[in-house]
C-alpha positions as CSV (number, residue, x, y, z in Angstrom):
1,X,0.0,0.0,0.0
2,X,1.5,3.4,-1.0
3,X,0.3,6.8,-0.5
4,X,2.3,8.2,-3.5
5,X,2.2,7.2,-7.0
6,X,3.7,3.9,-8.0
7,X,6.2,5.3,-10.5
8,X,7.6,8.0,-8.4
9,X,7.4,6.6,-4.8
10,X,10.4,8.2,-3.2
11,X,12.7,5.7,-1.6
12,X,11.1,2.6,-2.9
13,X,13.2,0.0,-4.8
14,X,11.6,-0.4,-8.1
15,X,12.2,-4.1,-7.9
16,X,9.7,-4.1,-5.0
17,X,7.1,-2.8,-7.4
18,X,7.3,-5.7,-9.8
19,X,4.4,-7.9,-8.7
20,X,2.5,-10.5,-10.6
21,X,0.0,-8.3,-12.5
22,X,-3.0,-10.6,-11.7
23,X,-2.4,-10.1,-8.0
24,X,-2.3,-6.4,-8.1
25,X,-5.2,-4.6,-6.2
26,X,-4.1,-1.1,-7.1
27,X,-4.0,0.0,-3.5
28,X,-2.0,3.2,-4.3
29,X,-3.3,6.7,-3.6
30,X,-4.6,8.9,-0.9
31,X,-6.1,7.2,2.2
32,X,-9.6,8.0,0.8
33,X,-8.8,6.4,-2.5
34,X,-7.3,3.3,-0.9
35,X,-10.3,3.0,1.4
36,X,-12.6,3.4,-1.5
37,X,-10.8,0.6,-3.3
38,X,-11.0,-1.7,-0.4
39,X,-14.7,-1.1,0.0
40,X,-15.2,-1.8,-3.7
41,X,-13.2,-5.1,-3.3
42,X,-15.6,-6.0,-0.4
43,X,-18.7,-5.3,-2.5
44,X,-17.4,-7.8,-5.1
45,X,-17.5,-10.4,-2.3
46,X,-13.7,-10.3,-1.4
47,X,-13.5,-10.7,2.5
48,X,-9.8,-11.0,2.9
49,X,-7.0,-8.8,1.4
50,X,-3.4,-9.5,2.4
51,X,-1.4,-6.2,2.6
52,X,2.4,-5.6,2.5
53,X,3.9,-2.5,3.8
54,X,7.3,-0.9,3.6
55,X,8.5,0.2,5.9
56,X,6.4,-2.2,7.7
57,X,5.8,-0.7,11.2
58,X,5.3,2.9,10.1
59,X,3.1,2.1,7.2
60,X,0.9,-0.3,9.3
61,X,0.5,2.2,11.8
62,X,-0.4,4.9,9.3
63,X,-2.9,2.8,7.5
64,X,-4.6,1.8,10.7
65,X,-4.9,5.4,11.5
66,X,-5.8,6.9,8.2
67,X,-7.3,4.0,6.1
68,X,-9.1,1.6,8.2
69,X,-11.4,4.1,10.0
70,X,-12.4,5.3,6.5
71,X,-13.1,1.8,5.3
72,X,-15.3,1.1,8.3
73,X,-17.2,4.4,7.6
74,X,-17.6,3.7,4.0
75,X,-18.7,0.1,4.5
76,X,-21.4,1.3,7.1
77,X,-22.7,3.8,4.6
78,X,-23.0,1.3,1.8
79,X,-24.8,-1.4,4.1
């Protein structure tokens, strides 16, 4: 999960961005964009998404603070 754009993510090894295309979820963007994408995945029936963060601790913390509350809010609004 990145909050910048994939091509210009500062400090990210380009090799880390090469992921099997069929596994990509496009979780790149602002916290609002990422939350909206997660909710869209949920609407399709996906109930588990595995996320990878780098740097792990800092990005997990940031996602928990900025993205997950939005996902919960958006999911409730849709239900």
